[in-house]
N, C-alpha and C positions, 0 to 999 in steps of 0.2 A: 731898696726900692721894690714896691710890689710888682710882681711880674704879671703881664697880661696872659689870659688863658685861651688856648686854641683847642677846638674840638675837631678831630678828624672823624669822618663818617665813612664806613665801608660795610659791605655785607658780612664779611668774616675776616679773620686773620689767618687764613690758610696759606698754602705754599705758592700762591700766584705772584705775577709780576707787580701788580698794583699794591698787593699786600707788602711786598718787599720794599717798594718805594715809600709807602706810609711808615713802615718800620724805620727805614733809613732817615727819613725826614724827622720823625719824632725823636730819634736818638741824637740827631744833629742839632735840633733846635731846643732841646730840653734845658740847656744852660741859660737860655734867654727867655723862654716862655714856660708857663705851666701847661701841661698837655694831657688831654683825655682823648682816648680813642673810643668812639661809639660804634659797636658792631650790631648788625641786625639780629644775629643769632649768637648764642654763647659758643665760643670756640677757643681752644688753647692756642696762643700765638705760635706760629711755626718758626718765625724769625725772632732772634733775641731782642729784648726791649730793656731799656734802662729801668731800674727799679722805681724811679720817680714817676714813670708814665702810668697813668690810671687807665685801665681798660674796663668799659661798662657795656653790657649787652642789653638790647631791647627785649629780646625773648629768649627762652631756654632752647627752643627748637622751633622750626617752621615746617608745617606740612605743605606740600605742593598744592597750589590752587588749582581747582578743577573747573572753575567757571569765572566769568568776568566779575560777577558779584563778589565771590570769595577773594579775588585779586584786589578789588577796590577796598574791601573791608580790611584785608591784611595791611595794605599800604597806608590806610587811614590810621590803623593802630600803630604802625611803625613811626609815622610822622608825629603822632601824639607823644610816643615814647621819647623820640629824639628831642622834641620840644621840652618835655619835662626834665630830661637830663641836662640840656644846655641851660635851662632856667635854674635848676637846683645847683649846678656847678658854677653858675655865674660866668658863663663863657663869653668871651669878647668877640670871637670870630669863628665861623664854622667853615671847614674845608672838606668838600665831598670828593669821593673817588669812585668812578664807574657810574654809568647812567642812572640806575635806580637810586643809588645813594646821593648822586648829584641833585636829582629832582626833589627827593624827600627832605634833604638837608637844606635846600634853598627855601622850600615852603616853611620849614620849622624856623629857620633863621629870620625870615621876614615876619613870621608871627611874633617872634621875640624882639624884633627890632634891632638886629645886629647884622653886620656885613657878612657876606658869604662868597667864598671862592669855590669854583668847581673845577675839577681836573678831568678833562676828556682823554681817555686812554685808547679808545677804539678807532678803527678805520671808519670814517663817516660815510664812505661810499658803500662798503660791504659790511652790513651788520644784520644780525638776526633778531632785531627788536620786533615785538608785536605792534600792531597798529595802535594799541592802547598806549604803549610807551612812546611811540613816535609822536603822537598827538601831545602827550604831556611834555615831552622834550621840547617840541617846537614852541610850546606856550611858556614853559618854566625857565628854560635856559637863559632867555633874554633878561630875566629878572635878577640873575646873579650879578654881583658887583664886578667880578673878574672871572674869565674862563681861561684856565691854563691849558695850553696845547703844547704838542711836542715837536711839530715840524712845520716848515713854511707851507708845505703842500696842504696840510690840514687847515692851516689858518686861512688860506685862499678860499677854501670851501665854506668855512664858517662866516667869512666876511660878507657872503651873499645874504645872510639872515640876521647877523648880529653886528652891532656897532663896533667898528675896528678898535676904538679906544678901550673896549672891554676885553679884548683878546690879547693874550701875552704868551710868548713862547718861552718855556722853561724846560731845560733838559732834565732827565732823570738823574738823581745823584748816585754816584757809585759810592757805596758805604766805605767809610774810613777803615772799618774792620776788614772789609774785603781787600782794599788797597794794601793794608799792612800784611796780608797773607801772601802777597806776591813773593815768590822765592826763586831767584834766578839760579840758585845752586842745585835745585831739583833736576835730576837727570831726565832729559826728554826721552820718552818712549815712542815707538812706532805706533802711535795711538791717535785715532780720529774720534772726536766727540761731537755730539749735537745735544742741545738742551732745549726742552720745550714740552708743552702738553702733547700727549699722544692722540692727536685728532686729525681729521681730514685736512684742515687748514694748514697744519704744520708739515704735512706731506712727507713724513719720514720714510715712506716706502720708496721714494725716489733715491734716497741715500743708500738704502739697502741694495737696490737694484744696481746703482752705479758701483758700489763697493764690490758686489758679487761678480761684476763683469771685468774687474781689473786683476790681471794676473801678476801681482807683485806679492811676494811672500813676506811673512813675519810682520804683518800689520794687523791691528785690531780696531774694530769700530765699537764704541760704547754709546748707546742711546740713553740719555738721562731724562726721565719724565714719567708721567702717569696719565692715563686717559682712556677713552672708550675704544681706541684702536690698538690697545696693547696686545690683545689676543691675536688679532689679525696680523700684526707685525711679527709676533712670535711664530705664527704659522708660516709667514714668508721666509723667516730665518731657517726654519726647519726644512721647507721645500727646497731652498737654495743650498742646503747642506752646509750652513754657515754657523752652526751652534758653537764651534770652537773659535770663530773669528768675530762674531757679533753678539753683544750682550745688551739687554735692557735693564737699567737700574732705576728704581723709583724712590721718591721721597729722600733725596740726597741733601743733607744739611751742610756737609763739608765740601761744597762744590769746588772750592779753591784747590783742593788736592788734585782734581781732574784738570782744572785749568793749568796748573803748574806742570803736570807731567805730560799732557797731550802735546802733539806736534801740529795738528790741524783741527780747525773747527768748521763745521758745515751747518748752514741754516737754510731751510727750504720752504719757508712760509709762502702761501699764496696771497695773503693779505696781512698787514700789520698796523698797529697803532704806532708803537715804537718798540724795537726789539732789544729788550734789556739784556737777554743772554748774549746776543751778538756784541753789544757794547762791552759787557764784562769780559768776554773772550778776547776782544781787541785790547782791552785794558791790561790783560795779562800777557800781551804780546803774542797771541796766537794768530798764525796766518789763517785768514778766514775766506770761505767761499759762501756767498749768500745769493738767494734769488733777488732780482731787482724788482721787488714788489712795492706797492703803495702801503705804507709810507715808512721811511726810516732808513733802510739799508743804504740807499744812495746818498744819504746825508752823513753816513759814517764811512763808507768805502768809496775811495777814488779808484775805479776799476783799473787793475794792472799796476797800481802804485803801492797801495797798502792792503790789497786783498783782491778778490775777484767777485764781480757781479755776473750772474748768469740768468737767462730767461726762466720764467716760471714754467714748471712742467716739462723742462727740456733736459731729460736725463743724459742725453748724448753729450751735450756741452758740459754738464755737471761732471760726468765721467772724465772728460778731456782735461778739465781744470784740476780735478782731484788727482789725476794721474801725474800731471806736471808737478804738483806740489809734493806728492809722495816720492817722486824720483829726484827732485832738485832741492837738496838741503841748503844750498846757497840762496836760492829764491825764497825759501821759507825764512831764512835769517833776515833778508831784506824786508819782506813783508812784516815780520815780527817787530822789528825796530820802529818802522813807520806806523804800524797799527797802534802800538803802545803810546807813542807821542801824540797821535791824533785824538786821543781820549782825554788829554789833560784838562780841557775845559768842562769835563763832566765830573771832575773830582769833587768830593764832598764839600770841601771848604768853599770852592767857587760857587757851587749851586746853592748851598745853604745861605750864602750872603744875598743872593738874588731873591730867594724865598723870603728871607727876613725883611728885605726892603719892600717887597710886595705886601706882606702882612702889615708892616708898620704904616704903609701908605694908606691903609684902610681903617686902622684903629688908632 
């Protein structure tokens, strides 16, 4: 039987969370659909993709727009390119990821006369969209056939502007590849890890401050990620005389090795759409401490049962909970077991079935 064709649309296939989700979804659905991933700009995929998945880019590179006119012109060109690709590839349904891709793919899909799903990844309360994108988002999002959201909290906000029957909550799939890398025979080390972009929002400086103030020997903190705060965080490590106890590692592909050997995971975001790294850490049975930010952590962690939730920007409570976990191996074991079991409904086969049902309902 001839398979239907899906086109995923995203800015690039770099090392971000949305890029990981698209890669996981594409790999998980390729047996049942033909799949093409359309990127705005040419980029080598960071995450592994099945050889049957076609990746096509709209442009070789993109120069930063310096005016509204340039921005409008660029997005007009991108929309035309997306339209021509989905037409040439005879795509049956378009699925956008992240705001700009959501908007442009919806326009292109409507021009071609096929259904469109968009996936909202960001926190709708705190975002850094320009007024140009806010206007477009308010106008274009209601035209999509379905909007995939990740939490009940985000859905409540969207229901104020968009018909409830267009909104659907689907969790991020944990890749089968990652699940298969879980190794309980790996010896646990006195290692604390955090994973995320090194920026103001992820707030890794609170982790460094908490770790620096705890007088427990033979523990190490590894910060995994890259971003504009890397130099500042390295300076903090130097000032606190922690260069032997704290390390920053960027561009990690074999993240499972750190999940397997670490004993504690910390997540200190001020805002979230949905925390992929926290989900993955819990899936590996890591005892986790997370800020209770909007949106996501409170839907994963039941405070004191399978992890700890702490207030945003409260390094004192963060230090207190971290100290408890570092000192109490029995507590770490209890959290570990419950964290792992609480992620079962995010496993690839479960989530893929839901995505497949959604896609088939529209085509």
